[in-house]
C-alpha positions as CSV (number, residue, x, y, z in Angstrom):
1,M,-0.2,-0.2,0.0
2,I,1.1,3.2,-1.2
3,T,0.3,6.1,1.0
4,E,0.4,9.9,-0.3
5,V,1.2,13.0,1.6
6,Q,2.7,16.4,0.3
7,W,6.2,18.0,0.7
8,S,4.7,19.9,3.5
9,E,3.1,17.3,5.5
10,L,6.6,16.2,5.4
11,Q,8.0,19.0,6.8
12,R,5.3,20.0,9.5
13,D,5.1,16.1,10.8
14,P,8.0,13.9,10.1
15,K,7.0,11.7,12.6
16,Q,3.7,11.0,11.6
17,V,5.1,10.7,8.1
18,A,7.8,8.5,9.3
19,R,4.9,6.0,10.9
20,L,3.1,5.8,7.7
21,A,6.5,4.4,6.4
22,D,6.5,1.5,8.5
23,V,3.1,0.7,7.6
24,G,3.6,0.7,3.6
25,D,5.8,3.1,1.0
26,V,4.8,6.8,0.9
27,R,4.7,8.8,-2.0
28,V,5.6,12.6,-1.3
29,R,4.3,15.0,-3.9
30,R,6.5,18.6,-4.2
31,R,5.4,21.6,-6.4
32,D,8.5,22.3,-7.6
33,G,9.9,18.6,-7.9
34,A,9.7,15.3,-9.2
35,T,7.6,12.7,-6.7
36,L,9.6,11.6,-4.0
37,L,9.0,7.5,-2.7
38,L,10.1,7.0,1.2
39,T,10.2,3.4,2.2
40,R,12.1,1.3,4.3
41,E,15.7,-0.1,4.2
42,D,14.7,-3.8,4.9
43,R,11.4,-4.0,2.8
44,L,13.5,-2.5,-0.3
45,H,16.4,-5.4,0.3
46,G,13.6,-7.8,0.8
47,Q,12.0,-6.3,-3.0
48,T,15.5,-6.8,-4.5
49,A,16.5,-10.1,-2.9
50,G,12.9,-11.3,-4.5
51,A,13.6,-10.2,-7.9
52,V,17.6,-11.5,-7.7
53,F,15.9,-15.1,-6.7
54,A,13.6,-14.4,-9.6
55,A,16.4,-14.0,-12.5
56,R,18.1,-16.5,-11.0
57,A,15.6,-18.8,-11.2
58,L,14.7,-17.6,-14.6
59,R,18.2,-18.4,-15.3
60,S,17.9,-21.8,-14.2
61,V,14.8,-22.4,-16.7
62,L,16.5,-20.7,-19.6
63,R,19.0,-23.7,-19.3
64,Q,16.6,-26.5,-18.7
65,V,14.0,-25.5,-21.3
66,P,14.5,-26.2,-25.2
67,H,15.1,-23.1,-26.4
68,D,12.7,-22.7,-28.7
69,A,10.2,-23.0,-25.8
70,V,11.6,-19.5,-24.6
71,A,11.7,-17.7,-27.0
72,R,8.1,-18.9,-28.0
73,A,7.3,-17.7,-24.4
74,L,8.9,-14.0,-25.1
75,L,7.0,-13.7,-28.0
76,D,3.8,-14.3,-25.9
77,E,5.2,-11.3,-24.0
78,Y,6.6,-9.2,-26.5
79,P,4.9,-9.6,-29.6
80,W,6.8,-7.0,-31.9
81,S,9.5,-9.9,-31.4
82,D,7.7,-11.9,-34.1
83,H,9.9,-9.8,-36.7
84,L,12.8,-10.3,-35.9
85,P,14.8,-13.0,-37.6
86,T,15.1,-16.3,-35.8
87,D,18.9,-16.0,-35.1
88,A,17.8,-12.3,-33.4
89,K,15.2,-13.9,-31.7
90,S,17.5,-16.3,-29.9
91,E,20.3,-13.4,-29.1
92,F,17.0,-11.5,-27.3
93,V,16.6,-14.2,-25.3
94,R,20.1,-14.0,-24.3
95,D,20.2,-10.6,-24.1
96,F,16.8,-10.4,-22.0
97,A,17.9,-13.2,-19.5
98,R,21.7,-11.6,-18.9
99,A,19.9,-8.7,-18.5
100,F,17.0,-9.3,-16.1
101,Q,19.6,-11.5,-13.8
102,A,22.3,-8.1,-13.9
103,S,19.4,-5.8,-13.2
104,A,18.3,-7.8,-10.0
105,E,21.7,-8.5,-9.0
106,L,22.4,-4.5,-9.1
107,G,19.2,-2.8,-8.0
108,E,19.0,-0.6,-10.9
109,W,16.4,-1.8,-13.9
110,S,17.4,0.5,-16.7
111,S,20.0,-2.0,-18.0
112,L,16.9,-4.7,-18.9
113,N,14.8,-1.4,-19.8
114,R,17.4,-0.3,-22.3
115,V,17.7,-3.9,-23.9
116,V,14.0,-4.9,-24.3
117,H,14.2,-0.7,-25.9
118,E,16.9,-1.6,-28.3
119,W,15.6,-4.8,-29.5
120,R,12.1,-3.4,-30.0
121,N,13.5,-1.1,-32.4
122,T,15.1,-4.0,-34.0
123,A,11.9,-5.4,-34.3
124,Y,10.5,-2.1,-35.7
125,V,12.9,-1.8,-38.7
126,Y,12.9,-5.2,-39.6
127,A,8.7,-5.1,-39.6
128,D,9.4,-2.5,-42.2
129,P,10.7,-4.2,-45.5
130,Q,12.0,-1.0,-47.3
131,L,13.8,0.0,-44.0
132,V,15.5,-3.6,-44.0
133,E,16.6,-3.0,-47.5
134,Q,17.9,0.7,-47.3
135,L,20.0,-0.7,-44.1
136,T,21.2,-3.8,-45.5
137,K,22.3,-3.2,-48.8
138,P,26.2,-2.4,-49.7
139,I,27.7,1.1,-49.1
140,D,29.4,1.8,-52.2
141,T,30.3,5.5,-51.8
142,D,33.1,7.3,-49.5
143,F,31.4,9.6,-47.9
144,G,34.6,11.4,-46.9
145,P,36.6,11.2,-43.5
146,V,34.5,11.4,-40.7
147,P,35.1,14.1,-38.0
148,E,36.4,13.6,-34.6
149,P,33.6,13.7,-31.5
């Protein structure tokens, strides 16, 4: 359960807000900034540990289940992956599993988000035959020196 309070409430009565955080997470709304989430450290450690356990279980399942069955399961969750070539689907499955475990162990999910975002964009390219043709045809023109960044 998440309780919402205003920033002024936290400033006025921090002990009351701390009591709310003992019961569940507290969303602190601010007028001039991003919303904050106040949570107890032990609760956060429990969530992180659960994510790590799930990631390790997924890795173990991926080793036991035939690779095509895993790819089919991800297709159900990410229907855009249907546009990927077969070898790219296998690479997506490996990248997803690795990023999932790394994200869980670090407690930082941006890596998994980036992997899914990049593969979705790759599927977008493969969904457009004209775009695939443009991006895969040989380049026979010299565009000159590349400027330094």
